[in-house]
C-alpha positions as CSV (number, residue, x, y, z in Angstrom):
1,M,0.0,0.0,0.0
2,S,2.0,2.9,-1.3
3,F,1.7,6.6,-0.4
4,N,0.6,7.3,-4.0
5,D,-2.2,4.7,-3.7
6,L,-3.4,6.4,-0.5
7,L,-3.2,9.9,-1.9
8,T,-5.0,9.0,-5.1
9,T,-7.8,7.2,-3.1
10,F,-8.3,10.1,-0.8
11,V,-8.4,12.7,-3.6
12,N,-10.7,10.7,-5.8
13,N,-13.1,9.4,-3.2
14,L,-13.0,11.3,0.1
15,L,-11.9,14.8,-1.0
16,P,-15.1,15.4,-3.1
17,I,-17.2,14.5,-0.1
18,F,-15.4,16.9,2.2
19,L,-15.5,19.7,-0.4
20,V,-19.3,19.4,-0.8
21,S,-19.8,19.0,2.9
22,G,-17.5,21.9,3.5
23,S,-19.7,24.1,1.4
24,G,-22.6,23.2,3.6
25,F,-20.4,23.9,6.7
26,L,-19.5,27.4,5.3
27,L,-23.2,28.1,4.5
28,G,-24.1,27.2,8.0
29,K,-21.4,29.4,9.5
30,F,-21.9,32.6,7.4
31,L,-25.6,32.4,6.3
32,T,-28.8,31.6,8.1
33,V,-29.7,28.2,6.7
34,D,-32.5,26.1,8.2
35,S,-30.8,22.8,8.4
36,R,-33.8,21.2,10.2
37,S,-36.0,21.9,7.2
38,L,-33.4,20.5,4.8
39,G,-33.1,17.5,7.0
40,R,-36.8,16.9,6.8
41,V,-36.6,17.0,3.0
42,V,-33.8,14.4,3.1
43,F,-35.6,12.3,5.7
44,Y,-39.0,12.3,4.0
45,V,-38.1,12.5,0.3
46,F,-34.6,11.9,-0.8
47,S,-33.5,9.1,1.5
48,P,-36.5,6.8,1.0
49,L,-36.5,7.3,-2.8
50,L,-32.7,6.7,-3.0
51,V,-33.1,3.4,-1.0
52,F,-36.1,2.5,-3.2
53,D,-34.2,3.2,-6.4
54,M,-31.1,1.3,-5.3
55,M,-33.1,-1.8,-4.1
56,M,-35.2,-1.9,-7.3
57,K,-32.0,-1.9,-9.3
58,S,-30.1,-4.2,-7.0
59,E,-28.8,-7.6,-8.2
60,L,-28.6,-8.9,-4.6
61,S,-30.2,-12.3,-4.1
62,L,-32.5,-13.0,-1.1
63,K,-29.7,-14.8,0.6
64,Q,-27.3,-11.9,0.1
65,A,-29.9,-9.5,1.5
66,F,-30.5,-11.6,4.6
67,T,-26.7,-11.9,5.1
68,T,-26.3,-8.1,4.8
69,V,-29.1,-7.5,7.4
70,A,-27.5,-10.1,9.8
71,F,-24.1,-8.6,9.3
72,A,-25.3,-5.1,10.1
73,V,-27.0,-6.3,13.3
74,A,-23.9,-8.2,14.3
75,V,-21.7,-5.1,13.7
76,I,-23.9,-2.8,15.8
77,A,-24.2,-5.4,18.6
78,L,-20.4,-6.0,18.7
79,M,-19.4,-2.3,18.6
80,G,-22.0,-1.5,21.2
81,S,-20.7,-4.3,23.5
82,L,-17.1,-3.2,23.0
83,A,-17.9,0.4,23.9
84,F,-19.9,-0.7,27.0
85,L,-17.0,-2.9,28.2
86,C,-14.3,-0.3,27.6
87,G,-16.5,2.4,29.2
88,K,-16.9,0.2,32.3
89,L,-13.2,-0.4,32.5
90,L,-12.6,3.4,32.4
91,R,-15.3,3.8,35.0
92,L,-17.3,6.3,33.0
93,E,-20.4,7.8,34.6
94,K,-23.6,6.4,33.3
95,P,-24.6,9.3,31.0
96,H,-21.1,9.4,29.5
97,L,-21.1,5.6,29.1
98,L,-24.4,5.7,27.3
99,A,-23.3,8.6,25.1
100,V,-20.2,6.6,24.0
101,L,-22.3,3.5,23.5
102,L,-24.7,5.4,21.2
103,T,-22.0,7.0,19.1
104,V,-19.9,3.9,18.7
105,A,-22.8,1.6,17.8
106,F,-24.3,3.8,15.1
107,G,-22.2,5.1,12.2
108,N,-22.9,7.7,9.6
109,T,-24.1,5.1,7.0
110,G,-26.4,7.6,5.2
111,N,-25.1,11.0,4.2
112,Y,-21.5,10.0,4.4
113,G,-21.4,6.2,3.9
114,L,-23.7,6.0,0.8
115,P,-21.8,8.6,-1.3
116,L,-18.4,7.2,-0.3
117,T,-19.5,3.7,-1.2
118,R,-20.7,4.8,-4.6
119,F,-17.5,6.8,-5.4
120,A,-15.2,4.1,-4.2
121,F,-16.9,0.9,-5.4
122,G,-19.9,1.7,-7.7
123,D,-23.6,0.9,-7.7
124,E,-23.2,-2.8,-7.0
125,A,-21.6,-2.1,-3.7
126,L,-24.0,0.7,-3.1
127,A,-26.9,-1.7,-3.3
128,A,-25.5,-3.7,-0.3
129,A,-24.6,-0.4,1.5
130,S,-28.2,0.8,1.1
131,L,-29.6,-2.3,2.8
132,F,-27.0,-1.9,5.6
133,Y,-28.2,1.7,5.9
134,V,-31.9,0.7,6.1
135,T,-31.0,-1.9,8.8
136,T,-29.1,0.7,10.8
137,T,-31.9,3.2,10.5
138,I,-34.4,0.6,11.9
139,L,-32.1,-0.3,14.8
140,F,-31.3,3.4,15.5
141,N,-34.9,4.3,15.7
142,T,-35.6,1.5,18.2
143,A,-32.6,0.4,20.2
144,G,-30.8,3.7,19.7
145,V,-33.7,5.8,20.9
146,V,-34.1,3.6,24.0
147,I,-30.4,4.0,24.8
148,A,-30.6,7.8,24.5
149,S,-33.9,8.1,26.3
150,L,-32.5,7.0,29.7
151,G,-35.8,5.7,30.8
152,H,-37.9,8.6,29.3
153,T,-39.5,6.2,26.9
154,D,-40.0,2.5,26.6
155,F,-39.2,0.0,23.8
156,K,-42.8,-0.1,22.7
157,S,-42.9,3.6,22.1
158,A,-39.6,3.5,20.2
159,L,-40.9,0.6,18.1
160,L,-44.0,2.5,17.2
161,G,-41.8,5.4,16.2
162,L,-40.3,3.2,13.5
163,F,-43.6,3.5,11.6
164,K,-42.8,7.2,11.1
165,V,-39.5,6.4,9.3
166,P,-40.1,6.8,5.5
167,V,-37.0,4.9,4.5
168,V,-38.5,1.7,5.9
169,Y,-41.5,2.1,3.7
170,G,-39.2,2.7,0.7
171,A,-37.3,-0.5,1.4
172,L,-40.5,-2.6,2.0
173,L,-42.2,-1.2,-1.2
174,A,-39.1,-2.0,-3.3
175,L,-39.0,-5.6,-1.9
176,L,-42.7,-6.0,-2.6
177,L,-42.6,-4.7,-6.2
178,K,-39.4,-6.5,-7.0
179,G,-40.7,-9.7,-5.6
180,S,-43.9,-9.5,-7.6
181,G,-42.0,-8.6,-10.8
182,T,-43.9,-5.3,-11.1
183,Q,-42.5,-2.8,-13.6
184,L,-42.9,0.9,-12.9
185,F,-44.4,3.3,-15.4
186,L,-41.7,5.3,-17.2
187,P,-42.8,8.7,-15.7
188,V,-42.7,7.2,-12.2
189,S,-39.3,5.5,-12.6
190,R,-37.8,8.7,-14.1
191,T,-39.2,10.8,-11.2
192,I,-37.7,8.4,-8.7
193,E,-34.4,8.3,-10.6
194,I,-34.2,12.2,-10.6
195,A,-34.8,12.3,-6.8
196,A,-32.3,9.4,-6.2
197,N,-29.6,11.2,-8.2
198,G,-30.1,14.4,-6.2
199,A,-30.1,12.6,-2.9
200,I,-26.4,12.3,-2.3
201,P,-25.3,15.9,-3.0
202,V,-28.2,17.2,-0.7
203,M,-27.2,14.7,2.0
204,L,-23.6,15.9,1.8
205,V,-24.5,19.6,2.1
206,L,-26.7,18.6,5.1
207,L,-23.8,16.8,6.7
208,G,-21.8,20.0,6.6
209,L,-24.7,22.1,8.0
210,E,-25.1,19.6,10.9
211,L,-21.5,19.8,11.8
212,T,-21.7,23.6,12.4
213,R,-23.7,22.8,15.6
214,I,-20.6,21.4,17.3
215,Q,-20.3,21.7,21.0
216,W,-17.1,20.8,22.8
217,S,-16.8,18.4,25.7
218,H,-14.3,18.6,28.5
219,N,-14.6,14.8,29.2
220,F,-11.6,13.9,27.1
221,R,-11.5,10.4,28.4
222,A,-15.0,9.6,27.0
223,L,-14.4,11.7,23.9
224,G,-11.1,9.8,23.1
225,L,-12.7,6.5,23.8
226,G,-15.7,7.1,21.5
227,V,-13.6,8.3,18.6
228,L,-10.8,5.7,18.9
229,I,-13.1,2.7,19.2
230,K,-15.3,3.9,16.3
231,L,-12.4,4.7,13.9
232,L,-9.9,1.9,14.8
233,A,-12.0,-1.0,16.1
234,G,-14.8,-0.4,13.6
235,P,-12.9,-1.5,10.5
236,L,-11.2,-4.4,12.2
237,A,-14.5,-5.7,13.6
238,A,-16.1,-5.3,10.2
239,L,-13.4,-7.2,8.4
240,L,-13.6,-10.0,11.0
241,L,-17.4,-10.3,10.8
242,A,-17.3,-10.1,7.0
243,S,-15.1,-13.2,6.9
244,L,-17.4,-15.0,9.4
245,F,-20.5,-14.1,7.3
246,G,-18.7,-15.2,4.1
247,L,-19.1,-11.8,2.4
248,S,-17.1,-11.3,-0.8
249,G,-16.8,-9.0,-3.8
250,A,-19.0,-5.8,-4.0
251,A,-21.1,-7.0,-1.0
252,R,-18.0,-7.2,1.2
253,Q,-16.8,-3.8,0.0
254,G,-20.1,-2.0,0.6
255,N,-20.8,-3.7,4.0
256,V,-17.4,-3.3,5.5
257,L,-17.1,0.4,4.4
258,E,-20.5,1.2,5.9
259,A,-19.6,-0.6,9.1
260,S,-16.4,1.5,9.4
261,M,-18.0,5.0,9.1
262,P,-17.6,7.5,11.9
263,S,-20.4,8.2,14.3
264,A,-23.8,9.2,12.9
265,V,-24.8,12.9,12.9
266,A,-28.3,11.7,13.8
267,T,-27.0,10.7,17.3
268,T,-26.6,14.4,18.1
269,V,-30.3,15.1,17.4
270,V,-31.4,12.2,19.7
271,A,-28.8,13.1,22.4
272,T,-30.1,16.7,22.4
273,E,-33.7,15.6,22.5
274,Y,-33.2,13.3,25.5
275,K,-30.5,15.4,27.2
276,L,-27.9,12.6,26.9
277,E,-24.6,14.6,27.1
278,P,-25.2,16.4,23.8
279,S,-21.8,18.3,24.0
280,L,-20.0,14.9,24.3
281,V,-22.0,13.3,21.5
282,T,-21.5,16.2,19.1
283,A,-17.8,16.4,19.8
284,I,-17.4,12.6,19.1
285,V,-19.3,13.0,15.8
286,F,-17.3,16.1,14.7
287,L,-13.9,14.8,15.7
288,G,-14.6,11.3,14.3
289,T,-15.8,12.8,11.0
290,V,-12.8,15.0,10.6
291,L,-10.3,12.2,11.4
292,S,-12.1,9.5,9.4
293,P,-10.0,9.9,6.2
294,L,-7.0,8.5,8.2
295,T,-8.7,5.2,8.6
296,L,-11.1,5.1,5.6
297,T,-8.5,5.8,3.0
298,P,-6.3,2.8,3.7
299,L,-9.4,0.7,4.2
300,I,-10.7,1.6,0.7
301,V,-7.3,0.7,-0.8
302,Y,-7.3,-2.6,1.0
303,L,-10.9,-3.5,0.0
304,A,-10.2,-2.6,-3.7
305,R,-7.4,-5.2,-4.0
């Protein structure tokens, strides 16, 4: 793995993402931009249509789809368990421990992971990444919300909240139509394709906007633990589990890359909503995102071999 390989990979795959996200960051710093409204557009329109489009075009077999879902669940469970054990060893207080657990378990598989997968490995890997993203979204809106709520809600309420997540309906509808062999009318398919093509740039701008809301945390022990586990242990755990699940080719590339992403921006929203150390969560998200090229660049070079 030469320096030239690393530099080329970074410039061709990660730099475009950071440049577009950087434009969103600058917009948020110097102009009044309502990131919440843009986030709703992504949440209710672009994300579900992107997932629907990718799954309709996907060549994944039913077995590969189930393997991807199982892999995503295993990654989240393993990373969450590792964060919990390390936090206990460092004797973190309960709120800090749960904040680290939340940020380590759930990566930015949407507005960072999906475009990076497409740039690095193409649409075939993106199909697997999209299913990983859907699985992560479902778990985040159930188990993730329960973790963040600290007893303010129960699992049943979190589970009912899942029915408010449009991306789930996009995935289910795609599976239903594809399973029945239904062909979409040309105007409908073109409408979906236009929205899907616009999803990634909008998601990247939103990523930059969300990062302007950074708050800093003085709990450097918890901050360092959250960032290090996510960036260093994440790729290693993903590669290990990929071997155990027998993933190969584009499916391996897409799944491993998604599992190695830094902490999800969405964790900051949930942490703020449930008052779960929001300054610590946002600091982990910001620092992890900024440092992520250091681990993602060599990982992409390795997976491309």
